[in-house]
PDB file with one MODEL, atoms N, CA, C and O in Angstrom:
MODEL        1
ATOM      1  N   MET A   1       5.295   3.703  31.971  1.00  0.00           N
ATOM      2  CA  MET A   1       4.678   3.591  30.666  1.00  0.00           C
ATOM      3  C   MET A   1       3.966   4.902  30.349  1.00  0.00           C
ATOM      4  O   MET A   1       3.335   5.507  31.215  1.00  0.00           O
ATOM      5  N   ILE A   2       4.079   5.329  29.097  1.00  0.00           N
ATOM      6  CA  ILE A   2       3.464   6.584  28.657  1.00  0.00           C
ATOM      7  C   ILE A   2       2.543   6.292  27.482  1.00  0.00           C
ATOM      8  O   ILE A   2       2.942   5.627  26.525  1.00  0.00           O
ATOM      9  N   ARG A   3       1.327   6.784  27.551  1.00  0.00           N
ATOM     10  CA  ARG A   3       0.345   6.649  26.468  1.00  0.00           C
ATOM     11  C   ARG A   3       0.129   8.029  25.860  1.00  0.00           C
ATOM     12  O   ARG A   3      -0.081   9.014  26.567  1.00  0.00           O
ATOM     13  N   ILE A   4       0.186   8.073  24.532  1.00  0.00           N
ATOM     14  CA  ILE A   4      -0.071   9.306  23.788  1.00  0.00           C
ATOM     15  C   ILE A   4      -1.276   9.053  22.884  1.00  0.00           C
ATOM     16  O   ILE A   4      -1.318   8.064  22.152  1.00  0.00           O
ATOM     17  N   ASN A   5      -2.244   9.946  22.940  1.00  0.00           N
ATOM     18  CA  ASN A   5      -3.385   9.938  22.025  1.00  0.00           C
ATOM     19  C   ASN A   5      -3.283  11.209  21.195  1.00  0.00           C
ATOM     20  O   ASN A   5      -3.318  12.317  21.731  1.00  0.00           O
ATOM     21  N   CYS A   6      -3.157  11.044  19.888  1.00  0.00           N
ATOM     22  CA  CYS A   6      -3.042  12.179  18.978  1.00  0.00           C
ATOM     23  C   CYS A   6      -4.269  12.187  18.074  1.00  0.00           C
ATOM     24  O   CYS A   6      -4.459  11.289  17.252  1.00  0.00           O
ATOM     25  N   PHE A   7      -5.093  13.208  18.238  1.00  0.00           N
ATOM     26  CA  PHE A   7      -6.322  13.330  17.462  1.00  0.00           C
ATOM     27  C   PHE A   7      -6.060  14.252  16.277  1.00  0.00           C
ATOM     28  O   PHE A   7      -5.482  15.326  16.442  1.00  0.00           O
ATOM     29  N   PHE A   8      -6.483  13.838  15.081  1.00  0.00           N
ATOM     30  CA  PHE A   8      -6.247  14.606  13.866  1.00  0.00           C
ATOM     31  C   PHE A   8      -7.555  14.921  13.163  1.00  0.00           C
ATOM     32  O   PHE A   8      -8.413  14.053  13.005  1.00  0.00           O
ATOM     33  N   LYS A   9      -7.703  16.192  12.735  1.00  0.00           N
ATOM     34  CA  LYS A   9      -8.857  16.618  11.934  1.00  0.00           C
ATOM     35  C   LYS A   9      -8.316  17.280  10.686  1.00  0.00           C
ATOM     36  O   LYS A   9      -7.589  18.270  10.769  1.00  0.00           O
ATOM     37  N   ALA A  10      -8.666  16.739   9.528  1.00  0.00           N
ATOM     38  CA  ALA A  10      -8.132  17.195   8.247  1.00  0.00           C
ATOM     39  C   ALA A  10      -8.813  18.457   7.736  1.00  0.00           C
ATOM     40  O   ALA A  10      -9.998  18.697   7.970  1.00  0.00           O
ATOM     41  N   LYS A  11      -8.016  19.251   7.028  1.00  0.00           N
ATOM     42  CA  LYS A  11      -8.556  20.346   6.227  1.00  0.00           C
ATOM     43  C   LYS A  11      -9.239  19.719   5.003  1.00  0.00           C
ATOM     44  O   LYS A  11      -8.975  18.569   4.652  1.00  0.00           O
ATOM     45  N   GLU A  12     -10.104  20.485   4.375  1.00  0.00           N
ATOM     46  CA  GLU A  12     -10.802  20.036   3.170  1.00  0.00           C
ATOM     47  C   GLU A  12      -9.805  19.495   2.141  1.00  0.00           C
ATOM     48  O   GLU A  12      -8.866  20.194   1.760  1.00  0.00           O
ATOM     49  N   GLY A  13     -10.007  18.256   1.692  1.00  0.00           N
ATOM     50  CA  GLY A  13      -9.198  17.662   0.644  1.00  0.00           C
ATOM     51  C   GLY A  13      -7.829  17.152   1.068  1.00  0.00           C
ATOM     52  O   GLY A  13      -7.061  16.708   0.215  1.00  0.00           O
ATOM     53  N   GLU A  14      -7.495  17.196   2.349  1.00  0.00           N
ATOM     54  CA  GLU A  14      -6.158  16.823   2.813  1.00  0.00           C
ATOM     55  C   GLU A  14      -6.106  15.510   3.607  1.00  0.00           C
ATOM     56  O   GLU A  14      -5.040  15.103   4.070  1.00  0.00           O
ATOM     57  N   TYR A  15      -7.246  14.860   3.760  1.00  0.00           N
ATOM     58  CA  TYR A  15      -7.287  13.660   4.596  1.00  0.00           C
ATOM     59  C   TYR A  15      -6.361  12.555   4.079  1.00  0.00           C
ATOM     60  O   TYR A  15      -5.596  11.985   4.857  1.00  0.00           O
ATOM     61  N   GLY A  16      -6.419  12.250   2.801  1.00  0.00           N
ATOM     62  CA  GLY A  16      -5.622  11.161   2.243  1.00  0.00           C
ATOM     63  C   GLY A  16      -4.133  11.374   2.426  1.00  0.00           C
ATOM     64  O   GLY A  16      -3.413  10.451   2.806  1.00  0.00           O
ATOM     65  N   ARG A  17      -3.671  12.575   2.159  1.00  0.00           N
ATOM     66  CA  ARG A  17      -2.241  12.886   2.327  1.00  0.00           C
ATOM     67  C   ARG A  17      -1.825  12.737   3.788  1.00  0.00           C
ATOM     68  O   ARG A  17      -0.764  12.187   4.084  1.00  0.00           O
ATOM     69  N   ALA A  18      -2.659  13.225   4.693  1.00  0.00           N
ATOM     70  CA  ALA A  18      -2.351  13.130   6.124  1.00  0.00           C
ATOM     71  C   ALA A  18      -2.343  11.679   6.591  1.00  0.00           C
ATOM     72  O   ALA A  18      -1.473  11.280   7.365  1.00  0.00           O
ATOM     73  N   LEU A  19      -3.303  10.894   6.127  1.00  0.00           N
ATOM     74  CA  LEU A  19      -3.365   9.488   6.529  1.00  0.00           C
ATOM     75  C   LEU A  19      -2.153   8.720   6.015  1.00  0.00           C
ATOM     76  O   LEU A  19      -1.618   7.870   6.727  1.00  0.00           O
ATOM     77  N   GLU A  20      -1.716   9.002   4.800  1.00  0.00           N
ATOM     78  CA  GLU A  20      -0.507   8.359   4.276  1.00  0.00           C
ATOM     79  C   GLU A  20       0.701   8.671   5.161  1.00  0.00           C
ATOM     80  O   GLU A  20       1.505   7.785   5.451  1.00  0.00           O
ATOM     81  N   ALA A  21       0.828   9.923   5.586  1.00  0.00           N
ATOM     82  CA  ALA A  21       1.928  10.308   6.480  1.00  0.00           C
ATOM     83  C   ALA A  21       1.807   9.589   7.815  1.00  0.00           C
ATOM     84  O   ALA A  21       2.808   9.128   8.365  1.00  0.00           O
ATOM     85  N   ALA A  22       0.598   9.489   8.338  1.00  0.00           N
ATOM     86  CA  ALA A  22       0.387   8.811   9.624  1.00  0.00           C
ATOM     87  C   ALA A  22       0.753   7.337   9.530  1.00  0.00           C
ATOM     88  O   ALA A  22       1.390   6.801  10.437  1.00  0.00           O
ATOM     89  N   ILE A  23       0.365   6.681   8.458  1.00  0.00           N
ATOM     90  CA  ILE A  23       0.674   5.259   8.280  1.00  0.00           C
ATOM     91  C   ILE A  23       2.182   5.055   8.157  1.00  0.00           C
ATOM     92  O   ILE A  23       2.729   4.104   8.715  1.00  0.00           O
ATOM     93  N   ALA A  24       2.849   5.938   7.435  1.00  0.00           N
ATOM     94  CA  ALA A  24       4.312   5.849   7.308  1.00  0.00           C
ATOM     95  C   ALA A  24       4.982   6.073   8.662  1.00  0.00           C
ATOM     96  O   ALA A  24       5.941   5.382   9.004  1.00  0.00           O
ATOM     97  N   LEU A  25       4.477   7.042   9.432  1.00  0.00           N
ATOM     98  CA  LEU A  25       5.022   7.304  10.766  1.00  0.00           C
ATOM     99  C   LEU A  25       4.827   6.094  11.675  1.00  0.00           C
ATOM    100  O   LEU A  25       5.739   5.729  12.417  1.00  0.00           O
ATOM    101  N   VAL A  26       3.678   5.483  11.629  1.00  0.00           N
ATOM    102  CA  VAL A  26       3.407   4.302  12.447  1.00  0.00           C
ATOM    103  C   VAL A  26       4.387   3.181  12.099  1.00  0.00           C
ATOM    104  O   VAL A  26       4.955   2.556  12.995  1.00  0.00           O
ATOM    105  N   ALA A  27       4.588   2.926  10.819  1.00  0.00           N
ATOM    106  CA  ALA A  27       5.482   1.843  10.398  1.00  0.00           C
ATOM    107  C   ALA A  27       6.901   2.058  10.919  1.00  0.00           C
ATOM    108  O   ALA A  27       7.527   1.115  11.404  1.00  0.00           O
ATOM    109  N   LYS A  28       7.411   3.272  10.827  1.00  0.00           N
ATOM    110  CA  LYS A  28       8.755   3.573  11.330  1.00  0.00           C
ATOM    111  C   LYS A  28       8.791   3.507  12.849  1.00  0.00           C
ATOM    112  O   LYS A  28       9.720   2.947  13.432  1.00  0.00           O
ATOM    113  N   SER A  29       7.789   4.076  13.482  1.00  0.00           N
ATOM    114  CA  SER A  29       7.774   4.197  14.940  1.00  0.00           C
ATOM    115  C   SER A  29       7.707   2.848  15.632  1.00  0.00           C
ATOM    116  O   SER A  29       8.271   2.676  16.713  1.00  0.00           O
ATOM    117  N   GLN A  30       7.028   1.896  15.025  1.00  0.00           N
ATOM    118  CA  GLN A  30       6.921   0.562  15.624  1.00  0.00           C
ATOM    119  C   GLN A  30       8.273  -0.115  15.781  1.00  0.00           C
ATOM    120  O   GLN A  30       8.406  -1.058  16.560  1.00  0.00           O
ATOM    121  N   THR A  31       9.286   0.358  15.045  1.00  0.00           N
ATOM    122  CA  THR A  31      10.627  -0.228  15.135  1.00  0.00           C
ATOM    123  C   THR A  31      11.509   0.502  16.146  1.00  0.00           C
ATOM    124  O   THR A  31      12.620   0.049  16.420  1.00  0.00           O
ATOM    125  N   HIS A  32      11.046   1.613  16.703  1.00  0.00           N
ATOM    126  CA  HIS A  32      11.861   2.397  17.625  1.00  0.00           C
ATOM    127  C   HIS A  32      11.972   1.711  18.987  1.00  0.00           C
ATOM    128  O   HIS A  32      11.015   1.118  19.485  1.00  0.00           O
ATOM    129  N   LYS A  33      13.161   1.809  19.570  1.00  0.00           N
ATOM    130  CA  LYS A  33      13.414   1.244  20.895  1.00  0.00           C
ATOM    131  C   LYS A  33      12.430   1.844  21.912  1.00  0.00           C
ATOM    132  O   LYS A  33      12.225   3.057  21.947  1.00  0.00           O
ATOM    133  N   GLY A  34      11.840   0.996  22.716  1.00  0.00           N
ATOM    134  CA  GLY A  34      10.916   1.446  23.756  1.00  0.00           C
ATOM    135  C   GLY A  34       9.473   1.565  23.317  1.00  0.00           C
ATOM    136  O   GLY A  34       8.609   1.894  24.130  1.00  0.00           O
ATOM    137  N   CYS A  35       9.188   1.302  22.039  1.00  0.00           N
ATOM    138  CA  CYS A  35       7.806   1.360  21.544  1.00  0.00           C
ATOM    139  C   CYS A  35       7.080   0.080  21.941  1.00  0.00           C
ATOM    140  O   CYS A  35       7.479  -1.019  21.555  1.00  0.00           O
ATOM    141  N   ILE A  36       6.022   0.232  22.709  1.00  0.00           N
ATOM    142  CA  ILE A  36       5.191  -0.907  23.106  1.00  0.00           C
ATOM    143  C   ILE A  36       4.069  -1.107  22.088  1.00  0.00           C
ATOM    144  O   ILE A  36       3.767  -2.237  21.704  1.00  0.00           O
ATOM    145  N   ALA A  37       3.455  -0.010  21.657  1.00  0.00           N
ATOM    146  CA  ALA A  37       2.365  -0.065  20.675  1.00  0.00           C
ATOM    147  C   ALA A  37       2.279   1.277  19.958  1.00  0.00           C
ATOM    148  O   ALA A  37       2.556   2.326  20.539  1.00  0.00           O
ATOM    149  N   TYR A  38       1.889   1.225  18.681  1.00  0.00           N
ATOM    150  CA  TYR A  38       1.758   2.450  17.877  1.00  0.00           C
ATOM    151  C   TYR A  38       0.845   2.109  16.713  1.00  0.00           C
ATOM    152  O   TYR A  38       1.167   1.225  15.920  1.00  0.00           O
ATOM    153  N   ASP A  39      -0.282   2.788  16.592  1.00  0.00           N
ATOM    154  CA  ASP A  39      -1.210   2.489  15.510  1.00  0.00           C
ATOM    155  C   ASP A  39      -2.065   3.700  15.191  1.00  0.00           C
ATOM    156  O   ASP A  39      -2.160   4.634  15.987  1.00  0.00           O
ATOM    157  N   VAL A  40      -2.680   3.677  14.032  1.00  0.00           N
ATOM    158  CA  VAL A  40      -3.588   4.738  13.600  1.00  0.00           C
ATOM    159  C   VAL A  40      -4.971   4.123  13.402  1.00  0.00           C
ATOM    160  O   VAL A  40      -5.105   3.008  12.898  1.00  0.00           O
ATOM    161  N   PHE A  41      -5.996   4.872  13.808  1.00  0.00           N
ATOM    162  CA  PHE A  41      -7.380   4.410  13.738  1.00  0.00           C
ATOM    163  C   PHE A  41      -8.234   5.475  13.047  1.00  0.00           C
ATOM    164  O   PHE A  41      -8.223   6.643  13.436  1.00  0.00           O
ATOM    165  N   GLU A  42      -8.968   5.059  12.025  1.00  0.00           N
ATOM    166  CA  GLU A  42      -9.866   5.976  11.329  1.00  0.00           C
ATOM    167  C   GLU A  42     -11.220   6.013  12.028  1.00  0.00           C
ATOM    168  O   GLU A  42     -11.681   5.007  12.567  1.00  0.00           O
ATOM    169  N   SER A  43     -11.842   7.169  12.013  1.00  0.00           N
ATOM    170  CA  SER A  43     -13.169   7.324  12.598  1.00  0.00           C
ATOM    171  C   SER A  43     -14.205   6.570  11.766  1.00  0.00           C
ATOM    172  O   SER A  43     -14.160   6.587  10.536  1.00  0.00           O
ATOM    173  N   ALA A  44     -15.124   5.919  12.441  1.00  0.00           N
ATOM    174  CA  ALA A  44     -16.223   5.226  11.762  1.00  0.00           C
ATOM    175  C   ALA A  44     -17.370   6.175  11.434  1.00  0.00           C
ATOM    176  O   ALA A  44     -18.271   5.821  10.673  1.00  0.00           O
ATOM    177  N   THR A  45     -17.343   7.383  12.006  1.00  0.00           N
ATOM    178  CA  THR A  45     -18.468   8.298  11.837  1.00  0.00           C
ATOM    179  C   THR A  45     -18.104   9.623  11.172  1.00  0.00           C
ATOM    180  O   THR A  45     -18.992  10.372  10.764  1.00  0.00           O
ATOM    181  N   ARG A  46     -16.806   9.921  11.059  1.00  0.00           N
ATOM    182  CA  ARG A  46     -16.366  11.198  10.462  1.00  0.00           C
ATOM    183  C   ARG A  46     -15.283  10.936   9.436  1.00  0.00           C
ATOM    184  O   ARG A  46     -14.296  10.264   9.738  1.00  0.00           O
ATOM    185  N   ALA A  47     -15.449  11.451   8.236  1.00  0.00           N
ATOM    186  CA  ALA A  47     -14.508  11.207   7.140  1.00  0.00           C
ATOM    187  C   ALA A  47     -13.255  12.069   7.209  1.00  0.00           C
ATOM    188  O   ALA A  47     -12.361  11.923   6.376  1.00  0.00           O
ATOM    189  N   ASP A  48     -13.177  12.966   8.188  1.00  0.00           N
ATOM    190  CA  ASP A  48     -12.026  13.870   8.272  1.00  0.00           C
ATOM    191  C   ASP A  48     -11.195  13.662   9.538  1.00  0.00           C
ATOM    192  O   ASP A  48     -10.346  14.491   9.865  1.00  0.00           O
ATOM    193  N   ILE A  49     -11.436  12.561  10.251  1.00  0.00           N
ATOM    194  CA  ILE A  49     -10.827  12.334  11.565  1.00  0.00           C
ATOM    195  C   ILE A  49     -10.082  10.996  11.612  1.00  0.00           C
ATOM    196  O   ILE A  49     -10.576   9.978  11.128  1.00  0.00           O
ATOM    197  N   PHE A  50      -8.878  11.021  12.210  1.00  0.00           N
ATOM    198  CA  PHE A  50      -8.220   9.785  12.622  1.00  0.00           C
ATOM    199  C   PHE A  50      -7.477  10.044  13.920  1.00  0.00           C
ATOM    200  O   PHE A  50      -7.264  11.191  14.315  1.00  0.00           O
ATOM    201  N   THR A  51      -7.089   8.962  14.574  1.00  0.00           N
ATOM    202  CA  THR A  51      -6.385   9.040  15.855  1.00  0.00           C
ATOM    203  C   THR A  51      -5.152   8.132  15.793  1.00  0.00           C
ATOM    204  O   THR A  51      -5.206   7.015  15.278  1.00  0.00           O
ATOM    205  N   ILE A  52      -4.056   8.636  16.323  1.00  0.00           N
ATOM    206  CA  ILE A  52      -2.865   7.818  16.500  1.00  0.00           C
ATOM    207  C   ILE A  52      -2.744   7.558  17.993  1.00  0.00           C
ATOM    208  O   ILE A  52      -2.770   8.488  18.800  1.00  0.00           O
ATOM    209  N   ILE A  53      -2.612   6.293  18.351  1.00  0.00           N
ATOM    210  CA  ILE A  53      -2.449   5.919  19.762  1.00  0.00           C
ATOM    211  C   ILE A  53      -1.113   5.203  19.887  1.00  0.00           C
ATOM    212  O   ILE A  53      -0.841   4.236  19.175  1.00  0.00           O
ATOM    213  N   GLU A  54      -0.291   5.689  20.796  1.00  0.00           N
ATOM    214  CA  GLU A  54       1.038   5.125  20.975  1.00  0.00           C
ATOM    215  C   GLU A  54       1.325   4.899  22.454  1.00  0.00           C
ATOM    216  O   GLU A  54       0.844   5.641  23.310  1.00  0.00           O
ATOM    217  N   THR A  55       2.111   3.874  22.743  1.00  0.00           N
ATOM    218  CA  THR A  55       2.508   3.556  24.112  1.00  0.00           C
ATOM    219  C   THR A  55       4.011   3.345  24.123  1.00  0.00           C
ATOM    220  O   THR A  55       4.558   2.620  23.291  1.00  0.00           O
ATOM    221  N   TRP A  56       4.677   3.997  25.089  1.00  0.00           N
ATOM    222  CA  TRP A  56       6.135   3.964  25.211  1.00  0.00           C
ATOM    223  C   TRP A  56       6.534   3.455  26.584  1.00  0.00           C
ATOM    224  O   TRP A  56       5.832   3.671  27.572  1.00  0.00           O
ATOM    225  N   GLU A  57       7.672   2.776  26.630  1.00  0.00           N
ATOM    226  CA  GLU A  57       8.177   2.249  27.903  1.00  0.00           C
ATOM    227  C   GLU A  57       8.465   3.358  28.909  1.00  0.00           C
ATOM    228  O   GLU A  57       8.149   3.234  30.092  1.00  0.00           O
ATOM    229  N   ASP A  58       9.072   4.449  28.421  1.00  0.00           N
ATOM    230  CA  ASP A  58       9.491   5.521  29.333  1.00  0.00           C
ATOM    231  C   ASP A  58       9.694   6.828  28.566  1.00  0.00           C
ATOM    232  O   ASP A  58       9.613   6.858  27.338  1.00  0.00           O
ATOM    233  N   GLN A  59       9.956   7.897  29.298  1.00  0.00           N
ATOM    234  CA  GLN A  59      10.120   9.221  28.697  1.00  0.00           C
ATOM    235  C   GLN A  59      11.339   9.280  27.775  1.00  0.00           C
ATOM    236  O   GLN A  59      11.296   9.947  26.741  1.00  0.00           O
ATOM    237  N   ALA A  60      12.413   8.599  28.134  1.00  0.00           N
ATOM    238  CA  ALA A  60      13.613   8.604  27.290  1.00  0.00           C
ATOM    239  C   ALA A  60      13.317   8.012  25.916  1.00  0.00           C
ATOM    240  O   ALA A  60      13.787   8.531  24.904  1.00  0.00           O
ATOM    241  N   SER A  61      12.547   6.937  25.872  1.00  0.00           N
ATOM    242  CA  SER A  61      12.176   6.321  24.590  1.00  0.00           C
ATOM    243  C   SER A  61      11.301   7.260  23.769  1.00  0.00           C
ATOM    244  O   SER A  61      11.503   7.396  22.562  1.00  0.00           O
ATOM    245  N   LEU A  62      10.345   7.898  24.402  1.00  0.00           N
ATOM    246  CA  LEU A  62       9.479   8.848  23.719  1.00  0.00           C
ATOM    247  C   LEU A  62      10.276  10.037  23.196  1.00  0.00           C
ATOM    248  O   LEU A  62      10.055  10.489  22.073  1.00  0.00           O
ATOM    249  N   ASP A  63      11.202  10.544  24.005  1.00  0.00           N
ATOM    250  CA  ASP A  63      12.029  11.678  23.580  1.00  0.00           C
ATOM    251  C   ASP A  63      12.893  11.315  22.375  1.00  0.00           C
ATOM    252  O   ASP A  63      13.027  12.109  21.444  1.00  0.00           O
ATOM    253  N   ALA A  64      13.482  10.111  22.390  1.00  0.00           N
ATOM    254  CA  ALA A  64      14.309   9.666  21.269  1.00  0.00           C
ATOM    255  C   ALA A  64      13.467   9.548  19.999  1.00  0.00           C
ATOM    256  O   ALA A  64      13.902   9.955  18.922  1.00  0.00           O
ATOM    257  N   HIS A  65      12.281   8.999  20.124  1.00  0.00           N
ATOM    258  CA  HIS A  65      11.347   8.879  18.991  1.00  0.00           C
ATOM    259  C   HIS A  65      10.999  10.260  18.432  1.00  0.00           C
ATOM    260  O   HIS A  65      11.010  10.468  17.219  1.00  0.00           O
ATOM    261  N   SER A  66      10.692  11.190  19.320  1.00  0.00           N
ATOM    262  CA  SER A  66      10.280  12.536  18.902  1.00  0.00           C
ATOM    263  C   SER A  66      11.406  13.307  18.223  1.00  0.00           C
ATOM    264  O   SER A  66      11.144  14.287  17.525  1.00  0.00           O
ATOM    265  N   ALA A  67      12.644  12.885  18.414  1.00  0.00           N
ATOM    266  CA  ALA A  67      13.804  13.561  17.832  1.00  0.00           C
ATOM    267  C   ALA A  67      14.240  12.971  16.491  1.00  0.00           C
ATOM    268  O   ALA A  67      15.224  13.428  15.911  1.00  0.00           O
ATOM    269  N   THR A  68      13.523  11.962  15.991  1.00  0.00           N
ATOM    270  CA  THR A  68      13.933  11.330  14.738  1.00  0.00           C
ATOM    271  C   THR A  68      13.522  12.178  13.529  1.00  0.00           C
ATOM    272  O   THR A  68      12.544  12.923  13.592  1.00  0.00           O
ATOM    273  N   PRO A  69      14.272  12.059  12.431  1.00  0.00           N
ATOM    274  CA  PRO A  69      13.916  12.800  11.215  1.00  0.00           C
ATOM    275  C   PRO A  69      12.541  12.427  10.673  1.00  0.00           C
ATOM    276  O   PRO A  69      11.809  13.290  10.188  1.00  0.00           O
ATOM    277  N   GLU A  70      12.185  11.146  10.751  1.00  0.00           N
ATOM    278  CA  GLU A  70      10.879  10.742  10.232  1.00  0.00           C
ATOM    279  C   GLU A  70       9.735  11.334  11.054  1.00  0.00           C
ATOM    280  O   GLU A  70       8.681  11.654  10.505  1.00  0.00           O
ATOM    281  N   PHE A  71       9.930  11.480  12.353  1.00  0.00           N
ATOM    282  CA  PHE A  71       8.902  12.113  13.174  1.00  0.00           C
ATOM    283  C   PHE A  71       8.677  13.543  12.689  1.00  0.00           C
ATOM    284  O   PHE A  71       7.539  13.959  12.472  1.00  0.00           O
ATOM    285  N   ALA A  72       9.769  14.295  12.519  1.00  0.00           N
ATOM    286  CA  ALA A  72       9.656  15.683  12.057  1.00  0.00           C
ATOM    287  C   ALA A  72       8.993  15.758  10.683  1.00  0.00           C
ATOM    288  O   ALA A  72       8.143  16.613  10.437  1.00  0.00           O
ATOM    289  N   GLU A  73       9.394  14.851   9.793  1.00  0.00           N
ATOM    290  CA  GLU A  73       8.844  14.867   8.432  1.00  0.00           C
ATOM    291  C   GLU A  73       7.352  14.562   8.413  1.00  0.00           C
ATOM    292  O   GLU A  73       6.572  15.329   7.848  1.00  0.00           O
ATOM    293  N   TYR A  74       6.949  13.454   9.024  1.00  0.00           N
ATOM    294  CA  TYR A  74       5.557  13.024   8.925  1.00  0.00           C
ATOM    295  C   TYR A  74       4.616  13.872   9.777  1.00  0.00           C
ATOM    296  O   TYR A  74       3.490  14.148   9.363  1.00  0.00           O
ATOM    297  N   VAL A  75       5.056  14.279  10.938  1.00  0.00           N
ATOM    298  CA  VAL A  75       4.221  15.174  11.749  1.00  0.00           C
ATOM    299  C   VAL A  75       4.082  16.517  11.045  1.00  0.00           C
ATOM    300  O   VAL A  75       3.016  17.132  11.090  1.00  0.00           O
ATOM    301  N   GLY A  76       5.149  16.977  10.397  1.00  0.00           N
ATOM    302  CA  GLY A  76       5.079  18.216   9.628  1.00  0.00           C
ATOM    303  C   GLY A  76       4.033  18.158   8.532  1.00  0.00           C
ATOM    304  O   GLY A  76       3.284  19.114   8.326  1.00  0.00           O
ATOM    305  N   ILE A  77       3.981  17.032   7.827  1.00  0.00           N
ATOM    306  CA  ILE A  77       2.965  16.861   6.783  1.00  0.00           C
ATOM    307  C   ILE A  77       1.570  16.899   7.394  1.00  0.00           C
ATOM    308  O   ILE A  77       0.678  17.572   6.877  1.00  0.00           O
ATOM    309  N   MET A  78       1.381  16.176   8.497  1.00  0.00           N
ATOM    310  CA  MET A  78       0.064  16.175   9.135  1.00  0.00           C
ATOM    311  C   MET A  78      -0.330  17.577   9.587  1.00  0.00           C
ATOM    312  O   MET A  78      -1.492  17.962   9.458  1.00  0.00           O
ATOM    313  N   GLN A  79       0.617  18.339  10.112  1.00  0.00           N
ATOM    314  CA  GLN A  79       0.309  19.703  10.542  1.00  0.00           C
ATOM    315  C   GLN A  79      -0.079  20.597   9.368  1.00  0.00           C
ATOM    316  O   GLN A  79      -0.908  21.493   9.524  1.00  0.00           O
ATOM    317  N   GLU A  80       0.507  20.365   8.200  1.00  0.00           N
ATOM    318  CA  GLU A  80       0.122  21.105   6.997  1.00  0.00           C
ATOM    319  C   GLU A  80      -1.298  20.755   6.566  1.00  0.00           C
ATOM    320  O   GLU A  80      -2.013  21.592   6.015  1.00  0.00           O
ATOM    321  N   CYS A  81      -1.696  19.518   6.822  1.00  0.00           N
ATOM    322  CA  CYS A  81      -2.966  18.988   6.328  1.00  0.00           C
ATOM    323  C   CYS A  81      -4.143  19.188   7.273  1.00  0.00           C
ATOM    324  O   CYS A  81      -5.288  18.968   6.877  1.00  0.00           O
ATOM    325  N   GLY A  82      -3.893  19.593   8.496  1.00  0.00           N
ATOM    326  CA  GLY A  82      -4.997  19.723   9.437  1.00  0.00           C
ATOM    327  C   GLY A  82      -4.524  20.085  10.823  1.00  0.00           C
ATOM    328  O   GLY A  82      -3.443  20.645  11.006  1.00  0.00           O
ATOM    329  N   GLU A  83      -5.343  19.760  11.786  1.00  0.00           N
ATOM    330  CA  GLU A  83      -5.104  20.129  13.177  1.00  0.00           C
ATOM    331  C   GLU A  83      -4.844  18.886  14.018  1.00  0.00           C
ATOM    332  O   GLU A  83      -5.574  17.899  13.933  1.00  0.00           O
ATOM    333  N   LEU A  84      -3.786  18.947  14.838  1.00  0.00           N
ATOM    334  CA  LEU A  84      -3.439  17.859  15.750  1.00  0.00           C
ATOM    335  C   LEU A  84      -3.692  18.295  17.191  1.00  0.00           C
ATOM    336  O   LEU A  84      -3.380  19.423  17.571  1.00  0.00           O
ATOM    337  N   LYS A  85      -4.254  17.401  17.977  1.00  0.00           N
ATOM    338  CA  LYS A  85      -4.416  17.619  19.406  1.00  0.00           C
ATOM    339  C   LYS A  85      -3.817  16.411  20.104  1.00  0.00           C
ATOM    340  O   LYS A  85      -4.196  15.275  19.820  1.00  0.00           O
ATOM    341  N   VAL A  86      -2.877  16.653  21.023  1.00  0.00           N
ATOM    342  CA  VAL A  86      -2.153  15.564  21.669  1.00  0.00           C
ATOM    343  C   VAL A  86      -2.465  15.530  23.154  1.00  0.00           C
ATOM    344  O   VAL A  86      -2.421  16.551  23.840  1.00  0.00           O
ATOM    345  N   GLU A  87      -2.782  14.329  23.639  1.00  0.00           N
ATOM    346  CA  GLU A  87      -2.993  14.097  25.069  1.00  0.00           C
ATOM    347  C   GLU A  87      -1.988  13.041  25.512  1.00  0.00           C
ATOM    348  O   GLU A  87      -1.772  12.057  24.806  1.00  0.00           O
ATOM    349  N   SER A  88      -1.373  13.237  26.675  1.00  0.00           N
ATOM    350  CA  SER A  88      -0.378  12.316  27.190  1.00  0.00           C
ATOM    351  C   SER A  88      -0.766  11.887  28.599  1.00  0.00           C
ATOM    352  O   SER A  88      -1.200  12.694  29.421  1.00  0.00           O
ATOM    353  N   MET A  89      -0.596  10.578  28.855  1.00  0.00           N
ATOM    354  CA  MET A  89      -0.891  10.027  30.168  1.00  0.00           C
ATOM    355  C   MET A  89       0.269   9.138  30.589  1.00  0.00           C
ATOM    356  O   MET A  89       0.772   8.352  29.786  1.00  0.00           O
ATOM    357  N   GLU A  90       0.696   9.254  31.835  1.00  0.00           N
ATOM    358  CA  GLU A  90       1.781   8.419  32.339  1.00  0.00           C
ATOM    359  C   GLU A  90       1.250   7.506  33.431  1.00  0.00           C
ATOM    360  O   GLU A  90       0.441   7.922  34.261  1.00  0.00           O
ATOM    361  N   ARG A  91       1.711   6.246  33.427  1.00  0.00           N
ATOM    362  CA  ARG A  91       1.301   5.277  34.442  1.00  0.00           C
ATOM    363  C   ARG A  91       2.487   4.878  35.253  1.00  0.00           C
ATOM    364  O   ARG A  91       2.363   4.064  36.169  1.00  0.00           O
TER     365      ARG A  91
ENDMDL
END
C-alpha cells in the first residue's frame, strides 16, 4: 500500500481555480484501478492551503494513475496556481 500526501499553497487569487482542479482530479482518481482512497482537505486555519491524501494498492496502480491525461491536466493547473509538495510512504 502506498500513501501520498500532496500539500498545496496557492498564489494570490488562485486558490479557487486550484481547488476546482483538485476536486475534479479526486473525482476521476477515485474511479482508477487500485485506488483505495483519494480526497482533498481544506485547511481550517489558512485560506491558501489544501491537502490531497491518496492511498494506492501498489506502485503499478499509482504509476497508471500518474500517466492519465486527467492527472496531467489537473496537476498542471494546480502547478500554475501555486506550489505543490509531495510526500510518499509505502507500507
